[in-house]
Backbone bond lengths (Angstrom), bond angles and torsions (degrees), N, CA, C in turn:
res aa  C-N    CA-C-N  psi(-1)  N-CA   C-N-CA  omega(-1)  CA-C   N-CA-C  phi
1 M - - - 1.462 - - 1.527 111.40 -
2 T 1.337 117.43 -40.95 1.465 120.59 179.69 1.523 111.29 -58.02
3 E 1.321 116.79 -42.42 1.464 120.20 179.93 1.518 111.43 -63.38
4 R 1.335 117.39 -40.35 1.470 120.56 179.32 1.529 110.74 -66.36
5 V 1.317 116.23 -41.11 1.464 120.72 178.59 1.525 110.63 -60.02
6 C 1.320 116.87 -44.67 1.469 120.37 -179.19 1.527 111.63 -65.92
7 R 1.315 116.59 -36.59 1.472 119.53 177.42 1.521 110.91 -64.71
8 I 1.328 116.93 -39.80 1.461 120.40 178.98 1.525 110.36 -65.08
9 W 1.326 117.47 -41.22 1.463 120.28 178.95 1.528 110.84 -61.44
10 E 1.308 116.33 -40.95 1.461 119.84 177.79 1.526 111.15 -68.32
11 Q 1.327 116.97 -34.89 1.458 120.67 -179.98 1.523 111.49 -66.36
12 I 1.327 117.06 -34.70 1.467 120.16 177.13 1.521 109.95 -59.85
13 R 1.324 116.79 -45.24 1.466 120.75 -177.98 1.528 111.23 -65.72
14 R 1.329 116.19 -31.11 1.470 119.25 179.59 1.520 112.10 -78.09
15 S 1.318 116.84 -42.67 1.469 120.41 -170.39 1.526 113.98 -93.43
16 R 1.342 118.38 -20.30 1.464 123.42 179.23 1.541 112.13 47.72
17 P 1.326 117.56 60.80 1.463 119.47 -177.73 1.523 112.89 -63.37
18 M 1.333 115.47 140.36 1.466 120.48 175.42 1.521 109.14 -87.56
19 V 1.320 116.22 131.91 1.461 122.27 178.24 1.523 109.12 -114.27
20 H 1.319 115.51 124.54 1.463 121.10 172.40 1.520 106.97 -91.26
21 S 1.317 117.26 117.05 1.465 122.06 -178.77 1.519 110.59 -113.53
22 I 1.314 115.43 124.91 1.460 121.04 170.17 1.518 104.98 -108.15
23 T 1.321 115.56 96.17 1.456 120.87 -170.05 1.512 110.65 -131.92
24 N 1.322 116.13 174.68 1.466 119.40 -174.48 1.521 111.70 -78.98
25 N 1.325 115.36 155.77 1.460 121.01 -175.60 1.524 112.98 -65.92
26 V 1.336 116.81 -26.61 1.462 120.50 -177.10 1.521 111.47 -63.69
27 T 1.339 116.49 -37.45 1.467 119.99 -172.72 1.529 113.49 -118.05
28 M 1.305 117.95 10.05 1.463 120.59 -174.63 1.531 112.31 -57.48
29 N 1.318 117.22 -43.81 1.454 120.99 -178.39 1.525 111.49 -64.53
30 D 1.339 116.61 -43.37 1.460 120.04 178.99 1.529 111.31 -64.54
31 C 1.333 116.50 -38.87 1.464 119.67 178.95 1.522 111.22 -63.66
32 A 1.337 116.36 -43.44 1.461 119.69 177.93 1.518 110.69 -62.24
33 N 1.328 116.19 -41.88 1.462 119.46 -177.17 1.524 112.97 -69.38
34 I 1.331 117.73 -34.47 1.468 119.00 179.29 1.530 109.79 -70.90
35 I 1.330 117.44 -33.88 1.465 121.00 175.44 1.523 109.88 -62.92
36 L 1.326 115.74 -46.76 1.459 120.15 179.41 1.526 111.22 -65.48
37 A 1.326 117.29 -39.98 1.459 120.96 179.80 1.522 111.47 -61.93
38 A 1.325 116.66 -35.60 1.462 120.61 179.88 1.523 112.63 -72.44
39 G 1.334 116.05 -20.19 1.454 120.09 -178.74 1.506 114.04 113.47
40 G 1.336 116.67 2.39 1.454 120.59 177.81 1.517 111.67 -91.39
41 T 1.321 116.16 -172.96 1.458 122.29 173.51 1.523 107.94 -125.27
42 A 1.329 115.84 150.85 1.459 119.94 -171.12 1.515 112.21 -125.05
43 I 1.330 114.75 143.64 1.462 120.84 171.05 1.519 107.26 -143.34
44 M 1.333 116.57 138.59 1.454 123.01 -178.63 1.524 108.92 -123.32
45 A 1.317 117.43 98.63 1.462 121.89 -178.39 1.518 109.12 -119.51
46 Q 1.339 117.21 119.58 1.460 120.62 -174.79 1.524 113.94 -114.56
47 D 1.307 118.29 4.08 1.461 121.07 178.54 1.529 108.01 -89.69
48 E 1.322 115.17 125.72 1.475 119.44 -177.75 1.513 112.83 -61.35
49 R 1.316 117.84 -19.71 1.461 120.63 -178.94 1.530 112.47 -72.83
50 E 1.316 117.61 -17.54 1.459 119.90 179.99 1.529 113.49 -125.55
51 A 1.331 117.61 -3.96 1.464 121.10 -173.47 1.523 112.43 -58.93
52 E 1.322 116.54 -43.02 1.469 120.00 -179.28 1.523 110.76 -64.67
53 E 1.314 117.13 -44.32 1.458 121.25 -178.31 1.525 111.36 -65.12
54 I 1.326 116.73 -42.09 1.464 120.59 179.16 1.522 110.15 -63.86
55 T 1.314 116.93 -42.63 1.462 120.72 -179.23 1.523 111.20 -63.51
56 A 1.310 116.57 -34.63 1.467 120.18 179.40 1.526 112.14 -62.61
57 H 1.326 117.08 -24.53 1.464 121.56 179.05 1.525 112.61 -91.42
58 S 1.335 117.09 -4.30 1.463 121.98 -173.73 1.524 111.26 -103.61
59 Q 1.323 115.17 160.68 1.469 120.68 177.57 1.520 112.85 -96.28
60 A 1.334 116.97 -14.19 1.469 120.81 178.48 1.515 108.93 -158.40
61 L 1.339 115.10 160.39 1.464 122.14 -178.65 1.519 108.91 -129.38
62 A 1.334 116.63 131.87 1.463 122.51 174.66 1.523 108.97 -114.95
63 L 1.326 116.26 128.50 1.468 122.19 -179.56 1.520 109.21 -119.15
64 N 1.324 116.39 126.61 1.458 122.31 -177.31 1.521 108.53 -120.89
65 M 1.340 116.35 123.70 1.463 120.08 -176.04 1.522 113.69 -67.12
66 G 1.325 117.30 -4.70 1.453 119.14 172.53 1.521 112.65 -70.43
67 A 1.339 116.68 -12.52 1.476 121.95 179.37 1.523 109.63 -102.48
68 L 1.314 116.80 53.06 1.464 121.20 -172.85 1.519 114.01 -62.30
69 R 1.323 117.35 -27.13 1.463 119.44 179.88 1.529 111.87 -70.53
70 A 1.325 116.54 -9.64 1.465 120.77 -178.77 1.525 111.73 -105.63
71 Q 1.329 117.41 32.14 1.466 120.08 -176.56 1.526 112.01 -60.64
72 D 1.321 118.03 -42.82 1.464 119.98 -179.90 1.526 110.60 -63.26
73 A 1.324 116.09 -38.62 1.464 120.08 177.64 1.522 110.35 -66.01
74 M 1.335 116.98 -40.15 1.466 120.76 178.75 1.527 111.25 -59.39
75 L 1.317 115.84 -47.67 1.465 119.81 -178.68 1.522 111.48 -64.41
76 A 1.313 116.93 -44.38 1.460 120.52 179.71 1.527 110.80 -62.44
77 A 1.332 116.28 -43.50 1.458 120.67 -179.14 1.525 111.16 -67.32
78 A 1.337 116.74 -43.04 1.463 120.40 -178.49 1.525 111.41 -65.50
79 R 1.319 116.89 -38.67 1.469 119.73 178.13 1.522 110.93 -67.68
80 A 1.319 116.47 -36.94 1.466 119.92 176.49 1.516 110.73 -66.40
81 A 1.330 116.33 -39.55 1.465 120.25 179.27 1.528 110.59 -64.16
82 K 1.316 116.62 -42.93 1.467 119.30 179.08 1.526 110.91 -63.93
83 R 1.304 116.58 -42.29 1.462 121.03 178.83 1.524 111.64 -58.37
84 D 1.336 116.06 -38.30 1.461 120.66 -176.65 1.524 113.03 -98.25
85 A 1.338 116.52 11.34 1.474 122.14 178.82 1.528 112.30 58.88
86 R 1.339 116.17 41.09 1.454 122.15 175.47 1.534 109.31 -98.39
87 P 1.330 118.77 137.26 1.472 120.35 179.37 1.525 112.22 -68.25
88 V 1.323 115.33 144.78 1.464 122.71 179.49 1.526 108.33 -122.87
89 V 1.322 116.41 124.89 1.463 121.99 178.38 1.519 108.36 -108.40
90 L 1.316 116.47 123.39 1.465 122.85 -178.32 1.518 110.50 -105.13
91 D 1.324 116.39 129.16 1.460 123.09 174.30 1.526 107.48 -111.46
92 P 1.342 118.38 102.86 1.467 121.27 -176.06 1.523 112.36 -83.49
93 V 1.325 116.63 60.19 1.460 121.47 -175.88 1.530 110.92 -52.96
94 A 1.336 115.79 124.68 1.472 122.09 176.96 1.523 112.24 53.03
95 A 1.329 117.09 39.28 1.464 120.29 -178.93 1.520 111.81 -60.66
96 G 1.322 117.13 -25.57 1.455 119.89 178.79 1.511 113.93 -82.97
97 A 1.333 117.07 -4.75 1.463 120.06 -173.36 1.521 113.71 -88.64
98 S 1.338 118.21 -24.96 1.463 118.79 -178.71 1.521 110.98 -150.92
99 R 1.334 114.39 149.58 1.463 120.32 178.06 1.519 110.59 -65.10
100 L 1.325 117.42 -35.01 1.463 121.42 -179.24 1.523 110.98 -57.80
101 R 1.309 116.54 -45.65 1.467 120.21 179.84 1.525 111.12 -65.60
102 R 1.336 116.76 -45.10 1.471 120.06 -179.51 1.526 111.38 -62.02
103 E 1.321 115.89 -41.56 1.469 119.15 -177.79 1.519 111.46 -66.66
104 M 1.323 116.97 -37.46 1.451 119.71 178.17 1.530 110.74 -66.55
105 C 1.315 116.22 -43.35 1.470 119.75 176.84 1.523 110.59 -61.68
106 S 1.317 116.63 -43.57 1.465 120.83 -179.55 1.519 111.68 -61.45
107 R 1.309 116.08 -38.39 1.471 119.86 179.20 1.533 110.92 -62.99
108 L 1.319 115.32 -42.99 1.470 119.44 178.30 1.520 111.21 -63.99
109 L 1.326 116.45 -41.20 1.465 120.29 -179.44 1.524 111.57 -70.07
110 E 1.328 117.21 -41.54 1.463 120.93 -179.50 1.519 112.07 -61.97
111 E 1.332 116.89 -32.79 1.462 120.32 178.50 1.527 112.53 -85.17
112 G 1.325 116.70 1.52 1.460 120.53 178.53 1.516 113.30 65.86
113 L 1.339 116.48 37.37 1.457 120.84 -173.57 1.526 113.57 -96.53
114 V 1.328 117.37 -4.76 1.467 121.02 -171.78 1.518 111.43 -107.58
115 S 1.330 116.02 131.95 1.469 121.71 176.65 1.519 111.57 -94.67
116 V 1.329 116.35 -39.78 1.464 122.70 -178.01 1.521 108.99 -138.14
117 I 1.330 116.70 136.38 1.459 121.67 168.24 1.515 106.91 -107.22
118 R 1.336 116.26 123.70 1.460 121.15 177.35 1.520 108.37 -118.02
119 G 1.325 116.59 112.74 1.447 119.45 179.55 1.506 110.88 -160.34
120 N 1.341 116.09 175.70 1.457 118.18 174.55 1.525 109.34 -84.50
121 A 1.319 116.18 175.77 1.463 120.56 -172.67 1.521 112.29 -61.17
122 S 1.335 117.68 -43.02 1.463 119.99 -178.65 1.521 111.56 -63.75
123 E 1.319 116.57 -40.62 1.468 120.82 -179.74 1.518 111.34 -65.17
124 I 1.314 116.87 -43.64 1.462 120.00 -178.32 1.526 110.34 -72.76
125 H 1.335 117.51 -36.57 1.461 119.52 174.57 1.523 110.83 -61.16
126 A 1.324 116.64 -39.99 1.463 119.92 179.89 1.517 110.61 -62.55
127 L 1.335 116.79 -39.34 1.461 119.63 178.13 1.521 111.02 -63.30
128 A 1.285 116.16 -39.07 1.465 120.57 -176.55 1.514 112.68 -83.42
129 A 1.327 117.31 -2.85 1.468 121.26 -176.13 1.518 109.46 51.54
130 A 1.322 115.95 42.47 1.453 121.57 -174.66 1.516 111.36 -82.81
131 E 1.288 115.90 169.37 1.453 121.39 175.31 1.527 109.59 -57.25
132 G 1.340 116.97 127.40 1.457 120.95 177.86 1.508 113.98 91.00
133 A 1.342 119.80 -5.12 1.467 120.50 177.81 1.520 109.59 -68.20
134 H 1.325 116.10 135.41 1.459 120.44 -178.37 1.515 109.37 -159.98
135 A 1.317 115.37 176.26 1.471 120.26 -176.47 1.524 109.79 -80.69
136 A 1.341 116.22 81.29 1.463 120.85 -176.52 1.515 112.27 -95.24
137 G 1.328 117.48 2.12 1.456 119.48 -177.82 1.503 111.46 76.71
138 V 1.326 116.22 -153.29 1.455 120.64 -173.49 1.506 112.23 -77.59
139 E 1.322 117.86 -37.56 1.462 120.22 -173.72 1.529 111.36 -82.09
140 A 1.330 115.63 147.36 1.458 121.07 178.76 1.520 109.82 -67.61
141 D 1.308 116.68 133.66 1.452 121.45 175.73 1.518 109.27 -65.82
142 A 1.327 116.27 144.27 1.465 120.00 -177.02 1.521 111.73 -57.08
143 L 1.320 117.20 -34.60 1.464 120.02 -179.24 1.520 111.69 -70.42
144 D 1.320 117.97 -19.84 1.456 121.74 -177.38 1.530 113.12 -95.23
145 C 1.323 118.05 -6.29 1.462 120.17 -176.97 1.526 111.07 -66.09
146 V 1.313 115.45 138.86 1.458 120.65 176.88 1.524 108.45 -81.98
147 T 1.308 116.37 119.42 1.460 122.64 178.61 1.522 108.44 -120.43
148 E 1.325 116.35 175.72 1.463 119.74 176.97 1.520 110.66 -59.48
149 E 1.344 115.97 -34.95 1.464 120.35 -178.50 1.525 112.63 -72.64
150 T 1.338 117.35 -33.19 1.469 120.62 -176.85 1.528 112.74 -100.84
151 L 1.323 116.96 2.81 1.460 120.77 -172.18 1.523 113.18 -57.67
152 A 1.316 117.74 -48.38 1.469 120.65 -176.30 1.526 111.14 -63.22
153 A 1.333 116.74 -44.78 1.463 120.38 -179.55 1.523 110.94 -66.54
154 A 1.322 117.25 -41.58 1.463 120.85 179.27 1.518 111.15 -64.50
155 A 1.317 116.78 -39.49 1.465 120.66 179.37 1.527 110.72 -64.65
156 A 1.320 116.75 -41.94 1.468 120.42 179.49 1.523 110.67 -65.12
157 W 1.346 116.52 -42.21 1.466 120.20 178.87 1.515 111.04 -63.77
158 A 1.328 116.98 -45.23 1.463 120.89 -178.16 1.529 110.83 -64.17
159 A 1.334 117.02 -40.62 1.460 120.56 179.58 1.525 110.99 -63.81
160 D 1.328 116.43 -39.31 1.465 120.01 178.32 1.526 111.21 -64.83
161 F 1.324 116.37 -43.90 1.463 120.23 178.41 1.524 110.62 -63.50
162 S 1.319 116.96 -40.49 1.465 121.52 178.51 1.526 111.20 -59.47
163 R 1.310 116.23 -43.36 1.481 119.54 179.47 1.522 110.91 -64.80
164 R 1.324 116.77 -39.57 1.459 120.38 -177.04 1.529 112.45 -67.19
165 I 1.314 116.93 -37.77 1.471 118.92 -176.91 1.531 112.54 -99.22
166 R 1.325 116.14 -4.98 1.464 122.00 178.92 1.529 111.72 56.55
167 A 1.316 114.54 48.41 1.465 121.43 176.69 1.516 108.56 -144.94
168 V 1.302 116.22 151.63 1.456 121.34 175.83 1.525 108.54 -71.90
169 I 1.320 116.11 139.48 1.455 122.35 175.40 1.521 108.62 -108.20
170 L 1.326 115.90 127.60 1.461 121.85 171.84 1.524 106.50 -119.65
171 L 1.319 114.86 101.00 1.453 122.22 -176.18 1.525 107.33 -98.97
172 S 1.327 116.92 114.95 1.457 120.28 -173.17 1.513 111.66 -103.53
173 G 1.321 114.81 148.34 1.455 121.87 -179.73 1.514 109.30 175.83
174 A 1.329 116.79 -155.21 1.460 119.96 177.37 1.522 110.11 -58.77
175 I 1.337 115.66 -38.42 1.465 123.00 168.96 1.520 106.34 -118.97
176 D 1.309 118.00 126.03 1.464 121.31 176.73 1.517 109.65 -87.32
177 L 1.321 115.69 146.03 1.459 122.28 173.04 1.522 108.66 -122.12
178 A 1.334 116.17 134.70 1.464 121.43 173.22 1.511 107.47 -127.01
179 T 1.334 116.65 133.72 1.458 119.98 -179.51 1.523 110.93 -151.10
180 D 1.321 115.17 146.21 1.460 120.80 171.32 1.526 110.47 -112.70
181 G 1.330 116.10 15.29 1.457 121.54 -179.43 1.506 113.07 93.17
182 T 1.312 116.59 -22.08 1.474 121.68 177.76 1.524 110.46 -113.71
183 R 1.319 115.04 -47.47 1.468 121.45 177.38 1.520 109.21 -104.71
184 T 1.322 115.67 136.90 1.462 120.80 178.68 1.522 108.84 -138.22
185 V 1.336 115.90 134.49 1.458 120.15 176.19 1.517 110.03 -132.78
186 A 1.328 115.37 152.82 1.455 122.70 172.26 1.521 108.27 -109.12
187 L 1.319 116.28 142.57 1.464 121.55 178.69 1.519 108.91 -125.26
188 R 1.321 115.30 128.50 1.457 121.21 -179.28 1.525 110.02 -112.34
189 G 1.322 114.54 163.71 1.457 119.93 179.72 1.508 110.83 123.60
190 G 1.323 116.02 -150.17 1.452 120.60 179.52 1.516 112.19 79.03
191 S 1.302 115.33 -159.91 1.463 122.03 -178.34 1.514 109.76 -150.34
192 E 1.327 116.82 145.62 1.457 120.93 175.71 1.527 111.58 -62.61
193 W 1.316 116.64 -21.63 1.464 119.90 179.64 1.524 112.30 -68.00
194 M 1.316 117.93 -15.79 1.461 120.02 176.76 1.526 110.87 -64.78
195 C 1.342 116.54 -21.75 1.460 120.86 176.04 1.525 112.03 -85.96
196 R 1.321 116.98 -5.11 1.463 120.84 -176.16 1.525 112.83 -103.64
197 I 1.320 116.80 3.77 1.462 120.66 174.30 1.524 108.85 -121.40
198 T 1.307 115.88 152.13 1.460 120.96 175.46 1.524 109.10 -79.36
199 G 1.326 116.11 129.18 1.454 118.81 169.27 1.509 117.42 103.31
200 A 1.338 119.21 2.30 1.469 118.93 179.97 1.531 110.40 -61.40
201 G 1.331 116.60 -41.96 1.459 119.72 178.28 1.512 112.20 -66.64
202 C 1.336 116.47 -42.04 1.467 120.33 177.94 1.524 111.01 -61.63
203 M 1.332 115.87 -40.32 1.457 119.40 177.52 1.521 111.32 -64.10
204 L 1.327 117.31 -39.06 1.463 119.95 177.17 1.524 110.96 -63.38
205 T 1.329 117.01 -38.54 1.464 120.35 176.33 1.520 110.84 -60.34
206 S 1.333 116.89 -46.23 1.463 120.95 179.33 1.524 111.18 -64.42
207 L 1.331 116.38 -39.86 1.455 120.83 177.82 1.525 110.64 -63.55
208 T 1.331 116.31 -38.50 1.468 120.32 176.65 1.521 111.03 -62.00
209 A 1.329 116.20 -41.01 1.465 119.84 178.77 1.523 111.49 -64.38
210 V 1.336 117.41 -39.88 1.468 120.25 176.66 1.523 110.59 -58.85
211 C 1.334 116.20 -47.64 1.460 120.52 -178.82 1.523 111.12 -63.22
212 C 1.331 116.74 -42.44 1.465 120.31 178.94 1.524 110.73 -64.99
213 G 1.320 117.33 -38.27 1.460 120.48 179.27 1.513 112.59 -64.42
214 A 1.330 117.00 -30.29 1.467 121.03 179.78 1.522 112.02 -75.27
215 V 1.354 115.89 -33.08 1.477 119.77 -178.41 1.527 108.85 -137.79
216 P 1.327 118.19 72.69 1.463 120.93 -174.37 1.524 114.48 -64.28
217 D 1.320 116.75 -13.53 1.461 120.28 177.36 1.528 112.00 -95.19
218 Q 1.340 117.34 5.84 1.467 122.13 -179.29 1.527 109.58 -134.36
219 I 1.328 116.36 58.04 1.453 121.42 -171.15 1.529 112.22 -63.89
220 F 1.318 117.43 -43.11 1.466 119.44 179.79 1.519 111.23 -62.25
221 D 1.328 116.96 -48.43 1.461 120.52 178.97 1.528 111.21 -61.82
222 A 1.325 116.42 -34.62 1.469 120.58 178.60 1.524 110.66 -65.10
223 A 1.334 116.96 -42.70 1.462 120.74 178.56 1.526 111.13 -63.49
224 V 1.326 116.17 -40.89 1.468 120.28 177.41 1.524 110.19 -63.50
225 T 1.318 116.40 -40.25 1.463 120.58 178.79 1.517 111.23 -59.77
226 A 1.328 116.52 -47.96 1.466 120.37 -179.18 1.522 111.30 -60.07
227 A 1.330 116.06 -45.71 1.467 119.37 -179.86 1.520 111.05 -64.08
228 G 1.328 116.80 -42.00 1.455 120.62 179.81 1.518 112.20 -63.73
229 V 1.316 116.47 -41.76 1.470 120.84 178.32 1.523 110.07 -62.50
230 M 1.328 117.19 -46.23 1.461 120.41 -177.65 1.525 111.16 -65.03
231 K 1.328 117.31 -40.94 1.461 120.19 178.36 1.526 110.36 -61.23
232 Y 1.322 116.47 -50.16 1.454 120.73 -176.36 1.528 111.47 -65.28
233 C 1.321 116.63 -44.10 1.464 119.72 -178.79 1.523 111.80 -70.04
234 G 1.321 117.54 -29.66 1.459 120.58 173.62 1.515 111.43 -62.90
235 E 1.317 116.57 -41.16 1.459 120.84 177.08 1.522 111.17 -63.33
236 R 1.331 115.79 -44.64 1.472 119.67 -178.58 1.524 111.36 -66.06
237 A 1.324 116.12 -39.88 1.464 119.66 179.52 1.523 110.91 -64.29
238 Y 1.330 116.36 -42.26 1.465 119.89 -179.94 1.525 111.08 -64.80
239 A 1.317 116.79 -41.55 1.462 120.13 178.13 1.527 110.86 -60.44
240 R 1.325 115.48 -38.90 1.466 119.51 -177.62 1.529 111.43 -69.50
241 V 1.323 117.93 -43.61 1.467 118.48 -179.30 1.523 111.17 -67.94
242 C 1.312 116.99 -31.05 1.464 119.33 176.02 1.525 110.48 -66.16
243 E 1.327 116.31 -41.00 1.463 120.72 178.26 1.523 111.35 -61.38
244 E 1.318 115.89 -40.00 1.464 121.04 -174.92 1.528 113.39 -94.00
245 M 1.345 117.18 1.09 1.470 122.27 -177.77 1.526 110.52 55.62
246 E 1.327 116.01 50.71 1.457 123.06 -179.04 1.525 110.24 -105.92
247 G 1.354 115.25 176.75 1.453 120.63 -177.10 1.514 113.56 -116.30
248 T 1.333 114.75 -160.32 1.460 119.96 -171.00 1.526 113.55 -69.46
249 A 1.330 117.56 -33.40 1.463 118.97 178.35 1.524 110.30 -64.61
250 S 1.322 116.02 -40.25 1.463 120.02 177.04 1.520 110.50 -67.49
251 F 1.337 116.73 -34.33 1.464 119.69 178.95 1.527 110.57 -59.42
252 R 1.327 117.39 -43.65 1.466 120.49 178.81 1.532 110.90 -59.39
253 T 1.321 116.28 -44.43 1.466 120.09 178.13 1.513 111.12 -64.90
254 R 1.333 116.36 -43.52 1.468 120.64 179.82 1.530 111.28 -63.31
255 L 1.317 116.45 -32.67 1.462 120.13 178.45 1.529 110.82 -64.26
256 I 1.322 116.03 -47.25 1.467 119.95 177.76 1.523 110.25 -64.91
257 D 1.332 116.94 -40.31 1.463 120.88 176.36 1.527 110.89 -56.80
258 A 1.321 115.87 -45.79 1.463 120.28 -176.94 1.520 111.47 -61.89
259 V 1.331 116.32 -39.05 1.467 119.44 177.53 1.528 110.04 -65.41
260 S 1.316 116.97 -41.70 1.469 120.21 -177.48 1.524 112.41 -66.15
261 L 1.319 117.05 -29.32 1.462 121.71 -176.93 1.526 113.60 -95.72
262 L 1.313 116.89 -5.31 1.463 121.22 -172.60 1.526 112.37 -67.79
263 T 1.323 116.30 130.50 1.461 122.16 174.04 1.521 109.55 -106.99
264 A 1.312 116.02 162.43 1.462 120.68 179.43 1.521 110.74 -63.00
265 S 1.323 117.38 -36.39 1.466 119.78 -179.83 1.522 110.96 -68.76
266 D 1.339 117.30 -38.62 1.464 120.22 174.77 1.527 110.04 -60.35
267 L 1.312 115.18 -45.29 1.454 120.74 -177.82 1.522 110.89 -62.34
268 A 1.323 116.59 -41.85 1.465 120.82 -179.22 1.524 111.20 -60.83
269 S 1.313 115.96 -35.53 1.460 119.51 -177.40 1.521 112.40 -81.07
270 G 1.339 117.14 -19.00 1.449 119.80 -173.38 1.516 116.30 -107.72
271 L 1.328 118.46 -8.02 1.463 120.66 -177.95 1.516 111.99 -69.97
272 R 1.329 114.85 140.87 1.476 121.19 176.07 1.519 107.43 -128.99
273 I 1.330 115.17 82.93 1.463 122.83 -175.15 1.519 109.86 -112.59
274 Q 1.339 115.81 133.06 1.467 121.61 177.97 1.511 109.93 -123.76
275 A 1.319 117.00 121.96 1.457 120.82 174.94 1.520 108.81 -75.38
276 L 1.333 116.42 135.37 1.470 121.23 -178.02 1.524 111.16 -111.62
């Protein structure tokens, strides 16, 4: 798996995939910058009158439920992506917080428009209407966090949901889980400071779209690559701010810096992936 991840990272730098992101205004700049740092190119078009055309020029599409006013654009873009066999990454931000968000996500899933769902445990549970799903807002409920003790059960649940919706699940948290229903891996690393900045999850969604755009026939491996990169770069960013006695704003910048400077050999030495 490590070798495949490194090949995908190198492929991004060679192919420079364009990602069309329909994301929320709070994190739009960070999402664009993480795409550029990875080696891709970014465009953010939220008007339904051009969403289909923009998507046709892109290699991947990222949809973030924080951009609820752009629902018509999301649907038009996702349908165009499916028509052209482009991967679509869905970020169900705060899916448990409102019916509007859940219904929009459900519509995308029912039409088979989603390739990858990237969210925290509470958000993905809300989509699945699973036991314990509730309106927990953006942050993962403590009971839903994937820990060493709950890892096996969470992996089995995520794999089952992945099979039912026929999409890769990338469940992020202290331990990330990626599954396509057949293959499941856990990824460790990162930093607790990723929970102290706005947009770490949104950036991971955009990073996932970049990876998928580079290798659209290897969606599961692409999702693992994105999670592995974010975990490793989170560790490097935290180490750097500690050295410089900096704070959370610097951590966000250092995180993007780490992605921009990351080499395949660095990644190979820093990945912590466990097949389950």
